[in-house]
SEVEX-645376 format. One record per residue: residue number from 1; y, z, x of N, C-alpha, C in turn. Coordinates in steps of 0.2 Angstrom, whole numbers, plus 2048, in hexadecimal, padded with zeros to 3 digits. Each point is the difference from the previous one (the first is absolute). Example, Ala and Ser with C-alpha at 12.3 -4.5 7.8 and 13.67 -1.06 7.14 Angstrom:
+-----+-----+-----+-----+------+------+------+-----+-----+-----+
:   k : nyy : nzz : nxx : cayy : cazz : caxx : cyy : czz : cxx :
+-----+-----+-----+-----+------+------+------+-----+-----+-----+
:   1 : 7E4 : 827 : 842 :  806 :  800 :  7FC : 806 : 800 : 804 :
:   2 : 805 : 7FC : 7FE :  806 :  801 :  804 : 805 : 803 : 7FC :
+-----+-----+-----+-----+------+------+------+-----+-----+-----+
This chain:
+-----+-----+-----+-----+------+------+------+-----+-----+-----+
:   k : nyy : nzz : nxx : cayy : cazz : caxx : cyy : czz : cxx :
+-----+-----+-----+-----+------+------+------+-----+-----+-----+
:   1 : 7FA : 800 : 804 :  806 :  800 :  7FC : 806 : 800 : 804 :
:   2 : 805 : 7FB : 7FF :  806 :  800 :  804 : 805 : 805 : 7FD :
:   3 : 804 : 803 : 804 :  805 :  805 :  7FD : 807 : 7FC : 800 :
:   4 : 803 : 800 : 7FA :  807 :  7FD :  800 : 804 : 806 : 7FF :
:   5 : 805 : 801 : 805 :  804 :  806 :  800 : 804 : 801 : 7FA :
:   6 : 802 : 806 : 7FE :  805 :  801 :  7FB : 807 : 7FE : 802 :
:   7 : 803 : 7FD : 7FC :  807 :  7FE :  802 : 805 : 800 : 7FA :
:   8 : 806 : 7FE : 801 :  805 :  800 :  7FA : 7FE : 7FB : 7FB :
:   9 : 7FD : 7FB : 801 :  7FE :  7FB :  7FB : 7FA : 801 : 7FC :
:  10 : 7FC : 805 : 803 :  7F9 :  801 :  7FC : 7FF : 807 : 7FE :
:  11 : 804 : 805 : 801 :  7FE :  807 :  7FF : 805 : 803 : 7FB :
:  12 : 7FE : 805 : 7FD :  805 :  804 :  7FC : 7FE : 808 : 801 :
:  13 : 805 : 804 : 7FF :  800 :  807 :  802 : 7FF : 804 : 7F9 :
:  14 : 7FB : 805 : 800 :  800 :  804 :  7FA : 801 : 807 : 803 :
:  15 : 805 : 804 : 7FE :  801 :  807 :  802 : 7FE : 804 : 7FA :
:  16 : 7FC : 804 : 801 :  7FD :  804 :  7FA : 802 : 808 : 801 :
:  17 : 804 : 802 : 7FB :  801 :  808 :  7FF : 803 : 803 : 806 :
:  18 : 805 : 7FD : 804 :  803 :  803 :  805 : 806 : 805 : 7FD :
:  19 : 7FD : 805 : 7FC :  804 :  804 :  7FC : 801 : 807 : 804 :
:  20 : 806 : 803 : 7FF :  802 :  806 :  804 : 7FB : 805 : 7FF :
:  21 : 7FD : 802 : 7FA :  7FB :  805 :  7FF : 7FA : 7FE : 803 :
:  22 : 7FD : 7FA : 7FE :  7FA :  7FE :  803 : 800 : 800 : 807 :
:  23 : 805 : 7FE : 804 :  800 :  7FF :  807 : 800 : 807 : 803 :
:  24 : 802 : 806 : 7FC :  800 :  806 :  803 : 7F9 : 803 : 800 :
:  25 : 7FB : 7FD : 7FD :  7F9 :  802 :  800 : 7FD : 7FD : 806 :
:  26 : 802 : 7FC : 803 :  7FD :  7FC :  806 : 800 : 805 : 806 :
:  27 : 7FA : 802 : 803 :  800 :  804 :  806 : 7FC : 7FD : 805 :
:  28 : 7FD : 7FA : 7FF :  7FD :  7FC :  806 : 804 : 7FD : 805 :
:  29 : 806 : 7FF : 7FE :  805 :  7FD :  805 : 807 : 803 : 7FE :
:  30 : 805 : 801 : 805 :  806 :  803 :  7FE : 804 : 7FC : 7FB :
:  31 : 803 : 804 : 7FB :  804 :  7FD :  7FB : 805 : 7FB : 803 :
:  32 : 804 : 802 : 805 :  805 :  7FB :  802 : 7FD : 7FA : 803 :
:  33 : 7FA : 800 : 803 :  7FD :  7FA :  802 : 7FE : 7FB : 7FA :
:  34 : 7FD : 803 : 7FB :  7FE :  7FC :  7FA : 806 : 7FD : 7FD :
:  35 : 806 : 804 : 800 :  806 :  7FE :  7FD : 803 : 7FA : 804 :
:  36 : 800 : 801 : 807 :  803 :  7FB :  804 : 7FC : 7FA : 800 :
:  37 : 7FA : 800 : 800 :  7FB :  7FA :  800 : 801 : 7FC : 7F9 :
:  38 : 800 : 804 : 7FA :  801 :  7FD :  7FA : 807 : 7FC : 7FF :
:  39 : 805 : 803 : 803 :  806 :  7FD :  800 : 801 : 7FA : 804 :
:  40 : 7FC : 801 : 806 :  800 :  7FA :  805 : 7FD : 7FA : 7FC :
:  41 : 7FA : 801 : 7FC :  7FD :  7FB :  7FD : 805 : 7FD : 7FB :
:  42 : 803 : 804 : 7FC :  805 :  7FE :  7FB : 806 : 7FB : 803 :
:  43 : 802 : 803 : 806 :  805 :  7FC :  804 : 7FD : 7F9 : 802 :
:  44 : 7FA : 800 : 803 :  7FD :  7FA :  802 : 7FF : 7FB : 7FA :
:  45 : 7FE : 803 : 7FB :  800 :  7FB :  7FA : 806 : 7FD : 7FE :
:  46 : 806 : 804 : 800 :  806 :  7FE :  7FF : 802 : 7FA : 805 :
:  47 : 7FF : 802 : 806 :  802 :  7FB :  805 : 7FC : 7F9 : 7FF :
:  48 : 7FA : 801 : 7FF :  7FC :  7FA :  7FF : 7FF : 7FD : 7F9 :
:  49 : 804 : 803 : 7FC :  800 :  7FE :  7F9 : 7F9 : 7FF : 7FD :
:  50 : 7FC : 805 : 801 :  7F9 :  801 :  7FD : 801 : 802 : 7F9 :
:  51 : 7FC : 7FE : 7FC :  7FF :  803 :  7F9 : 7FE : 807 : 801 :
:  52 : 803 : 805 : 7FC :  7FE :  807 :  800 : 7FF : 802 : 7F9 :
:  53 : 7FB : 804 : 7FF :  7FF :  804 :  7FA : 800 : 807 : 802 :
:  54 : 804 : 804 : 7FC :  800 :  807 :  801 : 7FD : 803 : 7FA :
:  55 : 7FD : 806 : 801 :  7FD :  804 :  7FA : 801 : 807 : 801 :
:  56 : 800 : 804 : 7FB :  801 :  807 :  800 : 7FB : 803 : 7FA :
:  57 : 7FE : 806 : 801 :  7FC :  803 :  7FB : 803 : 807 : 7FD :
:  58 : 802 : 800 : 7FA :  802 :  806 :  7FD : 806 : 803 : 804 :
:  59 : 805 : 7FC : 800 :  806 :  802 :  804 : 804 : 807 : 7FD :
:  60 : 7FF : 801 : 7FA :  803 :  806 :  7FD : 7FC : 806 : 801 :
:  61 : 7FA : 800 : 803 :  7FC :  805 :  802 : 800 : 802 : 807 :
:  62 : 7FB : 804 : 803 :  800 :  802 :  807 : 801 : 7FB : 805 :
:  63 : 7FE : 7FA : 7FE :  800 :  7FA :  805 : 807 : 7FE : 801 :
:  64 : 805 : 801 : 7FC :  807 :  7FF :  801 : 802 : 7F8 : 801 :
:  65 : 806 : 7FF : 801 :  802 :  7F9 :  801 : 7FE : 7FD : 806 :
:  66 : 800 : 7F9 : 800 :  7FF :  7FC :  806 : 806 : 802 : 805 :
:  67 : 7FE : 7FF : 807 :  805 :  802 :  805 : 807 : 7FC : 7FE :
:  68 : 805 : 803 : 800 :  807 :  7FD :  7FF : 801 : 7FA : 804 :
:  69 : 7FE : 801 : 807 :  802 :  7FA :  804 : 7FD : 7FA : 7FE :
:  70 : 7FA : 800 : 7FD :  7FD :  7FA :  7FD : 805 : 7FC : 7FC :
:  71 : 804 : 804 : 7FC :  804 :  7FC :  7FB : 806 : 7FD : 804 :
:  72 : 802 : 803 : 806 :  805 :  7FC :  804 : 7FE : 7FA : 804 :
:  73 : 7F9 : 801 : 802 :  7FD :  7FA :  804 : 7FE : 7FB : 7FB :
:  74 : 7FD : 801 : 7FB :  7FD :  7FB :  7FB : 802 : 802 : 7F9 :
:  75 : 807 : 7FE : 7FF :  802 :  802 :  7F9 : 7FD : 7FD : 7FA :
:  76 : 7FE : 7F9 : 801 :  7FD :  7FD :  7FB : 7F9 : 802 : 7FE :
:  77 : 7FC : 801 : 806 :  7F9 :  803 :  7FF : 800 : 807 : 7FD :
:  78 : 805 : 804 : 802 :  801 :  807 :  7FE : 801 : 800 : 7F8 :
:  79 : 805 : 7FC : 7FE :  802 :  800 :  7F9 : 7FA : 7FD : 7FC :
:  80 : 7FC : 7FB : 803 :  7FA :  7FD :  7FC : 7FA : 804 : 801 :
:  81 : 800 : 806 : 803 :  7FA :  804 :  802 : 7FC : 801 : 7FA :
:  82 : 7F9 : 801 : 801 :  7FC :  801 :  7FB : 7FF : 808 : 7FF :
:  83 : 802 : 803 : 7FB :  7FF :  807 :  7FF : 7FA : 801 : 7FC :
:  84 : 7FB : 802 : 804 :  7F9 :  802 :  7FD : 800 : 807 : 7FD :
:  85 : 7FC : 800 : 7FA :  800 :  807 :  7FD : 7F9 : 803 : 801 :
:  86 : 7FF : 802 : 807 :  7FA :  803 :  801 : 7FA : 7FC : 802 :
:  87 : 800 : 7F9 : 800 :  7FB :  7FC :  801 : 7FF : 800 : 808 :
:  88 : 7FA : 802 : 802 :  7FE :  802 :  807 : 800 : 7F9 : 804 :
:  89 : 7FC : 7FB : 7FE :  7FF :  7FA :  803 : 806 : 7FB : 7FD :
:  90 : 805 : 7FF : 805 :  806 :  7FC :  7FD : 7FE : 7F9 : 7FD :
:  91 : 7FA : 7FE : 803 :  7FE :  7F9 :  7FD : 7FD : 801 : 7F9 :
:  92 : 7FF : 806 : 7FE :  7FE :  801 :  7F9 : 806 : 800 : 7FB :
:  93 : 806 : 800 : 803 :  806 :  800 :  7FC : 802 : 7F8 : 7FF :
:  94 : 800 : 7FE : 7FA :  801 :  7F9 :  7FF : 806 : 7FD : 802 :
:  95 : 805 : 804 : 800 :  807 :  7FE :  803 : 800 : 7FF : 807 :
:  96 : 7FD : 805 : 804 :  7FF :  7FF :  807 : 7FC : 7FA : 802 :
:  97 : 7FA : 800 : 7FD :  7FC :  7FA :  801 : 803 : 7F9 : 7FF :
:  98 : 804 : 800 : 7FB :  804 :  7FA :  7FE : 805 : 7FF : 805 :
:  99 : 804 : 805 : 803 :  805 :  7FF :  805 : 7FD : 7FE : 807 :
: 100 : 7FA : 802 : 801 :  7FC :  7FE :  806 : 7FE : 7F9 : 800 :
: 101 : 7FE : 7FE : 7FA :  7FE :  7F9 :  7FF : 806 : 7FB : 800 :
: 102 : 806 : 803 : 7FE :  806 :  7FC :  7FF : 803 : 7FE : 807 :
: 103 : 7FE : 804 : 805 :  802 :  7FF :  807 : 7FD : 7F9 : 802 :
: 104 : 7FB : 7FE : 7FE :  7FD :  7F9 :  802 : 7FC : 801 : 806 :
: 105 : 800 : 806 : 803 :  7FD :  800 :  807 : 7F9 : 803 : 800 :
: 106 : 7FC : 7FD : 804 :  7F9 :  803 :  801 : 7FF : 805 : 805 :
: 107 : 805 : 800 : 805 :  7FF :  805 :  805 : 805 : 806 : 7FF :
: 108 : 7FD : 806 : 7FF :  804 :  806 :  7FE : 800 : 805 : 805 :
: 109 : 806 : 803 : 801 :  801 :  805 :  804 : 801 : 806 : 7FC :
: 110 : 7FC : 806 : 801 :  801 :  806 :  7FC : 801 : 806 : 804 :
: 111 : 805 : 804 : 7FE :  801 :  806 :  802 : 801 : 805 : 7FA :
: 112 : 7FD : 806 : 800 :  800 :  804 :  7FB : 7FF : 807 : 802 :
: 113 : 802 : 805 : 7FB :  800 :  807 :  801 : 7FD : 802 : 7F9 :
: 114 : 7FA : 803 : 801 :  7FC :  802 :  806 : 7FB : 7FB : 801 :
: 115 : 7FE : 7FF : 806 :  7FB :  7FB :  802 : 7F9 : 802 : 7FC :
: 116 : 7FE : 806 : 7FF :  7FA :  802 :  7FD : 800 : 800 : 7F9 :
: 117 : 805 : 7FE : 7FD :  800 :  800 :  7F8 : 804 : 7F9 : 7FE :
: 118 : 806 : 800 : 802 :  805 :  7FA :  7FE : 7FF : 7F9 : 803 :
: 119 : 7FD : 800 : 806 :  7FF :  7FA :  804 : 7F9 : 7FD : 800 :
: 120 : 7FB : 805 : 800 :  7F9 :  7FD :  801 : 7FE : 7FC : 7FA :
: 121 : 802 : 802 : 7FA :  7FD :  7FD :  7FA : 803 : 7F9 : 7FF :
: 122 : 807 : 7FF : 800 :  802 :  7F9 :  7FF : 7FE : 7FC : 806 :
: 123 : 800 : 803 : 806 :  7FE :  7FB :  806 : 7F9 : 7FE : 7FF :
: 124 : 7FB : 804 : 7FE :  7FA :  7FD :  7FF : 7FF : 7FC : 7FA :
: 125 : 804 : 801 : 7FA :  800 :  7FC :  7FB : 803 : 7F9 : 801 :
: 126 : 805 : 7FF : 805 :  803 :  7FA :  801 : 7FB : 7FC : 805 :
: 127 : 7FD : 803 : 804 :  7FB :  7FD :  805 : 7FA : 7FD : 7FB :
: 128 : 7FE : 804 : 7FB :  7FB :  7FE :  7FC : 802 : 7FA : 7FC :
: 129 : 807 : 7FF : 7FE :  802 :  7FB :  7FC : 802 : 7FA : 805 :
: 130 : 7FE : 800 : 806 :  801 :  7FA :  805 : 807 : 800 : 804 :
: 131 : 803 : 805 : 800 :  806 :  801 :  804 : 7FF : 802 : 807 :
: 132 : 804 : 7FE : 805 :  7FF :  802 :  807 : 805 : 806 : 800 :
: 133 : 7FD : 806 : 802 :  804 :  806 :  800 : 801 : 803 : 807 :
: 134 : 806 : 802 : 802 :  801 :  804 :  805 : 803 : 807 : 7FE :
: 135 : 7FD : 805 : 802 :  803 :  807 :  7FE : 803 : 803 : 806 :
: 136 : 807 : 801 : 800 :  804 :  803 :  805 : 7FE : 808 : 800 :
: 137 : 7FC : 802 : 804 :  7FD :  807 :  800 : 805 : 805 : 802 :
: 138 : 805 : 7FE : 804 :  805 :  805 :  802 : 806 : 800 : 7FC :
: 139 : 800 : 7FC : 7FA :  806 :  800 :  7FC : 7FE : 804 : 7F9 :
: 140 : 7FA : 804 : 801 :  7FE :  804 :  7FB : 7FC : 806 : 803 :
: 141 : 7FD : 804 : 7FC :  7FC :  805 :  803 : 7FD : 804 : 7FA :
: 142 : 7FC : 805 : 802 :  7FC :  804 :  7FB : 802 : 808 : 801 :
: 143 : 7FE : 804 : 7FB :  801 :  807 :  801 : 7FB : 803 : 805 :
: 144 : 7FB : 7FD : 802 :  7FC :  802 :  806 : 7FE : 7FB : 805 :
: 145 : 7FE : 801 : 806 :  7FE :  7FB :  805 : 7F9 : 7FD : 7FD :
: 146 : 7FC : 805 : 7FE :  7FA :  7FD :  7FD : 801 : 7FB : 7FA :
: 147 : 804 : 802 : 7FC :  801 :  7FB :  7FA : 803 : 7FA : 802 :
: 148 : 804 : 800 : 805 :  803 :  7FA :  803 : 7FB : 7FB : 803 :
: 149 : 7FC : 804 : 805 :  7FB :  7FC :  804 : 7FA : 7FD : 7FB :
: 150 : 7FE : 804 : 7FB :  7FB :  7FD :  7FB : 803 : 7FA : 7FC :
: 151 : 806 : 801 : 7FE :  804 :  7FA :  7FC : 800 : 7FA : 805 :
: 152 : 802 : 801 : 806 :  801 :  7FA :  804 : 7F9 : 7FD : 802 :
: 153 : 7FB : 804 : 801 :  7FA :  7FD :  801 : 7FD : 7FD : 7FA :
: 154 : 801 : 802 : 7FA :  7FE :  7FD :  7FA : 803 : 7FA : 7FF :
: 155 : 807 : 7FF : 801 :  803 :  7FA :  7FF : 7FE : 7FB : 805 :
: 156 : 7FF : 802 : 807 :  7FE :  7FB :  805 : 7F9 : 7FD : 7FE :
: 157 : 7FB : 805 : 7FE :  7FA :  7FE :  7FE : 800 : 7FB : 7FA :
: 158 : 805 : 801 : 7FC :  801 :  7FC :  7FA : 803 : 7F9 : 801 :
: 159 : 802 : 7FF : 806 :  803 :  7F9 :  802 : 807 : 800 : 801 :
: 160 : 804 : 806 : 800 :  807 :  801 :  802 : 801 : 800 : 807 :
: 161 : 805 : 7FC : 803 :  802 :  801 :  807 : 805 : 805 : 800 :
: 162 : 7FE : 805 : 805 :  805 :  805 :  801 : 805 : 7FE : 806 :
: 163 : 806 : 803 : 7FF :  805 :  7FE :  805 : 805 : 806 : 801 :
: 164 : 805 : 7FF : 804 :  805 :  805 :  801 : 807 : 7FC : 7FF :
: 165 : 805 : 804 : 7FF :  807 :  7FD :  7FE : 802 : 7FB : 806 :
: 166 : 7FF : 802 : 806 :  802 :  7FC :  806 : 7FC : 7FA : 800 :
: 167 : 7FA : 801 : 800 :  7FB :  7FA :  800 : 802 : 7FB : 7FB :
: 168 : 801 : 802 : 7FA :  801 :  7FC :  7FA : 807 : 7FC : 801 :
: 169 : 805 : 804 : 802 :  806 :  7FC :  801 : 800 : 7FB : 805 :
: 170 : 7FC : 802 : 806 :  800 :  7FB :  805 : 7FC : 7FA : 7FD :
: 171 : 7FB : 801 : 7FC :  7FC :  7FA :  7FD : 805 : 7FC : 7FC :
: 172 : 804 : 803 : 7FC :  804 :  7FC :  7FB : 805 : 7FD : 804 :
: 173 : 803 : 803 : 805 :  805 :  7FC :  804 : 7FD : 7FA : 804 :
: 174 : 7FB : 801 : 803 :  7FD :  7FA :  804 : 803 : 7FE : 806 :
: 175 : 807 : 801 : 800 :  804 :  7FE :  806 : 807 : 804 : 7FF :
: 176 : 801 : 804 : 805 :  806 :  805 :  800 : 806 : 7FC : 801 :
: 177 : 800 : 7F9 : 803 :  806 :  7FC :  801 : 803 : 7FC : 7FB :
: 178 : 7FC : 801 : 7FA :  803 :  7FC :  7FA : 806 : 805 : 7FD :
: 179 : 804 : 7FD : 7FC :  805 :  805 :  7FD : 7FD : 806 : 7FD :
: 180 : 7FB : 7FF : 7FC :  7FD :  805 :  7FC : 7FC : 805 : 805 :
: 181 : 7FD : 7FD : 805 :  7FC :  804 :  805 : 805 : 804 : 804 :
: 182 : 806 : 7FE : 801 :  805 :  804 :  804 : 803 : 806 : 7FB :
: 183 : 800 : 7FE : 7FA :  802 :  806 :  7FB : 7FB : 805 : 800 :
: 184 : 7FA : 7FE : 7FF :  7FA :  804 :  800 : 7FF : 805 : 806 :
: 185 : 801 : 7FD : 806 :  7FF :  804 :  806 : 806 : 805 : 801 :
: 186 : 806 : 7FE : 7FE :  805 :  804 :  7FF : 7FF : 806 : 7FC :
: 187 : 7FE : 7FF : 7FA :  7FE :  805 :  7FB : 7FB : 804 : 802 :
: 188 : 7FB : 7FE : 803 :  7FA :  804 :  803 : 803 : 805 : 805 :
: 189 : 804 : 7FD : 805 :  802 :  804 :  806 : 805 : 805 : 7FD :
: 190 : 804 : 7FF : 7FB :  805 :  805 :  7FE : 7FC : 805 : 7FC :
: 191 : 7FB : 7FE : 7FC :  7FC :  805 :  7FC : 7FC : 805 : 805 :
: 192 : 7FE : 7FD : 805 :  7FC :  804 :  805 : 804 : 805 : 804 :
: 193 : 806 : 7FE : 801 :  805 :  804 :  804 : 804 : 805 : 7FB :
: 194 : 7FF : 800 : 7FA :  804 :  804 :  7FB : 7FD : 807 : 801 :
+-----+-----+-----+-----+------+------+------+-----+-----+-----+
């Protein structure tokens, strides 16, 4: 099987439940690292003009609102976010599933909080439905190290490609000397130095 890299013309980004309450439950990776990586993915999507689908679950409850920075980085995707009412597998929500299909992309980048609940099920469902899926493991996390490890192993066994924020952004860029590549490398450098 030949690998065709994910790029601005063939990929879409799905950010699942990067909510202030939900993110506070993550203990497998520092909060600030998850937040930084999720926001770098959002900025990369903006620079590359990738289709983006945002979703949240039960914003009025303990999960809380999506990160406010997502609204400033991706205002259109933020206002169009799919507000799920307790549906665990986002792909079981007909509005989210329709928004994913509406991107027209077969290569999907997923980051979610938490990996062991909110990321694992849609990732596996999408692979089953014939999509090529990369999960950005360090732009999400789980309440325990074991929970995170088991979820990542389960996804990988199910055909999901695991990646990291830096690895994915480099793949999307393909060449740092293009105008977009230059913006991406600048964004990565400033995020890592912050």
